[in-house]
C-alpha positions as CSV (number, residue, x, y, z in Angstrom):
1,K,52.1,40.6,-13.3
2,L,53.6,43.9,-12.3
3,L,51.5,44.1,-9.2
4,E,52.1,40.5,-8.2
5,G,55.9,40.9,-8.7
6,N,56.2,44.1,-6.7
7,H,54.0,42.8,-3.8
8,P,54.9,39.2,-3.2
9,D,54.3,39.4,0.5
10,I,52.0,42.0,2.2
11,W,50.3,42.3,5.5
12,V,46.6,43.2,5.5
13,E,44.4,43.8,8.6
14,G,40.6,43.6,8.2
15,E,37.3,42.1,9.1
16,I,36.2,38.8,7.7
17,S,32.9,38.7,5.8
18,N,31.3,36.2,3.4
19,F,33.4,33.4,4.9
20,H,33.0,30.0,3.1
21,H,34.9,26.8,4.0
22,H,34.8,24.7,0.9
23,S,34.6,20.9,1.0
24,S,38.1,20.9,-0.6
25,G,39.4,22.5,2.6
26,H,40.1,25.9,1.0
27,M,38.7,29.0,2.7
28,Y,37.1,31.9,0.7
29,F,36.3,35.2,2.3
30,D,36.4,39.0,2.0
31,L,38.7,41.2,4.0
32,K,37.1,44.6,4.6
33,D,37.3,47.8,6.6
34,E,35.0,50.8,6.7
35,N,35.8,51.9,3.1
36,S,36.9,48.9,1.1
37,K,37.1,45.2,0.7
38,I,39.1,42.6,-1.2
39,K,38.5,39.0,-2.1
40,S,40.7,36.6,-0.3
41,V,41.5,32.9,-0.3
42,M,43.5,30.6,2.1
43,F,44.2,27.3,0.6
44,F,44.1,24.0,2.6
45,G,47.9,23.7,2.6
46,D,48.1,26.9,4.5
47,N,45.0,26.8,6.7
48,H,44.9,23.2,8.0
49,N,47.3,24.2,10.8
50,L,45.2,27.1,12.1
51,K,44.4,26.8,15.8
52,F,41.1,28.6,15.3
53,M,38.3,28.6,12.8
54,P,37.8,32.0,11.0
55,E,34.3,33.3,11.0
56,D,32.3,36.3,9.8
57,G,32.9,39.4,11.9
58,M,36.3,38.3,13.2
59,K,39.1,40.9,12.9
60,V,42.4,39.3,11.7
61,L,45.9,40.1,10.5
62,T,46.9,38.3,7.4
63,R,50.0,37.9,5.3
64,G,50.0,36.9,1.7
65,G,50.4,37.9,-1.9
66,V,48.2,39.8,-4.4
67,T,47.1,37.8,-7.5
68,L,44.7,38.3,-10.4
69,Y,41.8,36.0,-10.5
70,L,41.6,35.8,-14.3
71,R,38.1,34.2,-14.6
72,K,36.5,37.2,-12.9
73,G,39.1,39.8,-13.6
74,E,39.5,40.6,-9.9
75,Y,42.4,41.0,-7.7
76,Q,42.6,38.8,-4.6
77,I,44.9,38.1,-1.7
78,V,46.2,34.5,-1.4
79,V,46.6,34.4,2.4
80,R,49.4,32.2,3.8
81,Y,49.3,33.3,7.4
82,M,46.4,34.5,9.6
83,E,46.2,35.5,13.3
84,P,43.2,37.0,15.2
85,K,43.4,40.5,16.5
86,G,42.8,41.0,20.2
87,K,42.2,37.5,21.6
88,G,44.8,34.9,20.9
89,A,44.2,32.1,18.4
90,L,44.2,29.4,21.1
91,L,41.7,31.2,23.3
92,I,39.4,31.7,20.3
93,A,39.7,28.0,19.4
94,F,39.0,27.1,23.0
95,E,35.8,29.1,23.0
96,Q,34.7,27.9,19.6
97,L,35.1,24.2,20.5
98,K,33.5,24.7,23.9
99,K,30.5,26.3,22.3
100,K,30.2,23.6,19.7
101,L,30.4,20.6,22.1
102,K,28.1,22.3,24.6
103,A,25.5,22.7,21.8
104,E,25.9,19.0,21.0
105,G,25.1,18.1,24.6
106,L,28.5,16.7,25.6
107,F,28.6,18.6,28.8
108,D,25.1,17.5,29.9
109,I,24.9,16.1,33.4
110,K,22.7,13.3,32.2
111,Y,25.7,11.7,30.5
112,K,27.9,11.8,33.6
113,K,28.8,8.4,34.8
114,P,29.0,7.9,38.6
115,I,32.4,7.4,40.1
116,P,32.5,4.0,41.8
117,F,33.0,3.8,45.6
118,L,36.2,2.1,46.6
119,P,37.4,0.9,43.2
120,S,39.8,-2.0,43.2
121,R,41.4,-1.2,39.7
122,I,42.3,2.4,38.9
123,G,43.6,3.4,35.5
124,V,45.9,6.4,35.1
125,I,46.7,8.2,31.8
126,T,49.7,10.6,32.2
127,S,53.4,10.9,31.3
128,L,55.7,8.4,33.0
129,G,58.4,11.0,33.4
130,G,56.6,13.7,35.4
131,A,55.9,14.1,39.1
132,V,52.1,13.7,38.5
133,L,52.3,9.9,38.6
134,H,54.4,9.9,41.7
135,D,51.9,12.2,43.5
136,I,49.0,10.0,42.5
137,K,50.7,6.8,43.7
138,N,51.6,8.4,47.0
139,V,48.1,9.7,47.7
140,L,46.4,6.3,46.8
141,N,48.9,4.3,48.9
142,R,48.5,6.6,51.8
143,R,44.7,6.5,51.7
144,F,44.0,2.8,50.9
145,E,46.8,0.5,49.8
146,N,44.5,-2.3,48.7
147,H,44.2,-1.4,45.0
148,H,45.7,-2.1,41.6
149,L,47.1,0.7,39.6
150,I,47.0,0.3,35.8
151,I,49.1,2.9,33.9
152,S,48.5,3.7,30.3
153,P,51.4,6.1,29.5
154,S,51.0,9.0,27.1
155,S,52.6,12.2,26.1
156,V,50.7,15.1,27.7
157,E,52.2,17.9,25.5
158,G,53.3,18.3,21.9
159,E,52.0,17.3,18.5
160,S,51.5,13.6,19.2
161,A,49.9,14.1,22.7
162,S,46.3,14.2,21.5
163,S,46.5,10.9,19.5
164,E,48.4,9.2,22.3
165,I,45.8,10.2,24.9
166,C,43.0,8.9,22.7
167,R,44.8,5.6,22.2
168,A,45.4,5.3,26.0
169,I,41.7,5.8,26.7
170,E,40.8,3.2,24.1
171,N,43.4,0.7,25.5
172,L,42.0,1.0,29.1
173,N,38.5,0.6,27.8
174,Q,39.4,-2.5,25.8
175,Y,42.0,-4.2,27.9
176,G,42.5,-2.5,31.2
177,K,39.4,-3.8,33.1
178,V,39.6,-0.8,35.4
179,D,36.8,0.7,37.4
180,V,37.7,4.4,36.9
181,I,40.3,6.4,34.9
182,I,42.3,9.4,36.0
183,L,43.4,11.6,33.1
184,A,46.2,13.8,34.5
185,R,49.0,16.2,34.0
186,G,50.6,19.1,35.9
187,G,50.0,22.8,35.3
188,G,51.2,24.9,32.4
189,S,50.3,27.5,29.9
190,L,47.3,27.3,27.5
191,E,49.7,26.1,24.9
192,A,51.2,23.4,27.2
193,L,47.7,22.1,28.1
194,W,46.4,22.2,24.5
195,A,46.2,18.5,24.0
196,F,43.3,18.4,26.5
197,N,41.5,21.1,24.5
198,T,41.4,19.2,21.2
199,E,38.2,17.9,19.7
200,E,39.6,14.3,19.3
201,V,40.5,14.1,23.0
202,S,37.2,15.6,24.1
203,R,35.2,13.1,22.1
204,A,37.4,10.2,23.3
205,V,36.7,11.2,26.9
206,F,33.0,11.4,26.2
207,S,32.9,8.1,24.5
208,S,34.6,6.2,27.2
209,E,32.5,3.5,28.8
210,I,34.6,3.8,32.0
211,P,34.1,6.9,34.1
212,I,36.9,9.5,33.7
213,I,38.1,12.1,36.1
214,S,39.9,15.0,34.4
215,A,42.8,16.3,36.5
216,V,44.7,18.6,34.3
217,G,46.8,21.5,35.6
218,H,46.2,23.5,38.7
219,E,43.0,24.6,40.4
220,T,42.7,27.7,38.2
221,D,43.3,25.8,34.9
222,F,40.3,24.7,32.9
223,T,40.3,22.5,29.8
224,I,37.6,21.2,27.5
225,S,38.3,17.7,28.9
226,D,37.2,19.0,32.3
227,F,33.7,19.9,30.9
228,V,33.3,16.6,29.1
229,A,34.7,14.3,31.8
230,D,32.4,12.6,34.3
231,L,34.2,14.6,37.1
232,R,36.7,17.3,37.3
233,A,39.5,17.4,39.9
234,P,41.4,20.7,40.6
235,T,44.7,18.8,40.7
236,P,46.0,15.2,40.1
237,S,46.5,14.7,43.8
238,A,42.9,15.8,44.4
239,A,41.7,13.3,41.8
240,A,43.4,10.5,43.8
241,E,41.6,11.7,46.9
242,M,38.3,11.7,45.1
243,V,38.8,8.1,43.8
244,M,40.0,6.5,47.0
245,P,38.5,7.1,50.5
246,E,40.6,7.2,53.6
247,K,41.0,3.6,55.0
248,S,41.1,4.9,58.6
249,E,37.9,6.9,58.1
250,L,36.1,3.8,56.7
251,L,37.3,1.7,59.7
252,N,36.2,4.4,62.1
253,Q,32.7,4.4,60.4
254,I,32.5,0.7,60.7
255,Y,33.5,0.7,64.4
256,S,30.9,3.5,65.0
257,Y,28.2,1.4,63.3
258,I,29.2,-1.6,65.4
259,T,29.1,0.4,68.6
260,R,25.7,1.8,67.7
261,L,24.5,-1.7,66.9
262,K,25.7,-3.0,70.3
263,T,24.0,-0.1,72.1
264,S,20.7,-0.4,70.3
265,L,20.5,-4.2,70.1
266,P,19.3,-4.8,73.7
267,R,16.7,-2.1,73.2
268,V,15.6,-3.6,70.0
269,T,15.5,-7.0,71.5
270,T,13.4,-5.8,74.4
271,N,10.9,-4.0,72.1
272,L,10.6,-7.1,70.0
273,K,10.0,-9.3,73.1
274,N,7.3,-6.9,74.3
275,Q,5.7,-6.9,70.9
276,S,5.8,-10.6,70.8
277,N,4.2,-10.9,74.3
278,Y,1.5,-8.4,73.2
279,L,0.8,-10.3,70.0
280,Y,0.8,-13.6,71.9
281,G,-1.8,-12.3,74.4
282,D,-4.0,-11.1,71.5
283,L,-3.7,-14.5,69.9
284,Q,-4.7,-16.3,73.1
285,K,-7.7,-14.0,73.4
286,A,-8.7,-14.7,69.8
287,I,-8.4,-18.5,70.3
288,S,-10.5,-18.3,73.5
289,V,-13.2,-16.4,71.6
290,I,-13.2,-19.0,68.8
291,I,-13.4,-21.9,71.2
292,N,-16.3,-20.4,73.1
293,E,-18.2,-19.8,69.9
294,R,-17.7,-23.4,68.8
295,K,-18.8,-24.7,72.2
296,S,-21.9,-22.5,72.0
297,S,-22.7,-23.8,68.5
298,F,-22.3,-27.5,69.6
299,K,-24.5,-26.9,72.6
300,N,-27.3,-25.4,70.5
301,L,-27.1,-28.3,68.1
302,S,-27.3,-30.9,70.9
303,E,-30.3,-29.2,72.5
304,S,-32.2,-29.1,69.2
């Protein structure tokens, strides 16, 4: 009691070992250094908001209180706060989820759905208030105005963003009748882009029956959704360019094909005519041979 009362809140730095995540949600582990170790527990009420998953060998800084575990007669630390030493919690969480989903095969190219050529109905998941939607509209209208844009609005930052993005993907799959989906937001910090690094969004992107282009942040930004999506675009505007070909370029290609067809058609016609004449000559010769053979046969029959 004396120890617990005098040390209600202490900071302990150490390396995690013997980590066990119980089915109840509680985490049990040892904190150790070169010379000592102490039993530790972090209950579900304190650990469920951790951005990373503790694991053996990870060096952490913890805050908590010292208590006596009566059943074993051992002192332990009840950890209420934990942060990793060195790399930030979000970066560690990013690497852990990336490793997990890659091992499950969610990044495999065999699961990538092809992006349709010249889609007529394009779904967009983004915030209604940002410049991203305006940029996508401008690019699509400039390149090929003959399309329908179906917007499934969602928060792209904050606590509710992940669930809203998942719901938007589900809505477009069930009711949107779109050919392709652009999942987009502007640039930002790792924290600002975190909704696109969550496991629920990653699995929703992977499970979509409609191909998804992930267009999150700037060219140097990478999110887990980029790896899971069917195609990654460096920016939202680039995603619009990938989805919609330039109308003038398509028309130029068509005119080029027509010109080549007009140029080659007389030559093809002449070749076909020559081949026809050649085949007709061979046919005439074959018919003459058959007739002569029949005449010879009849003559032999009459003489006999």
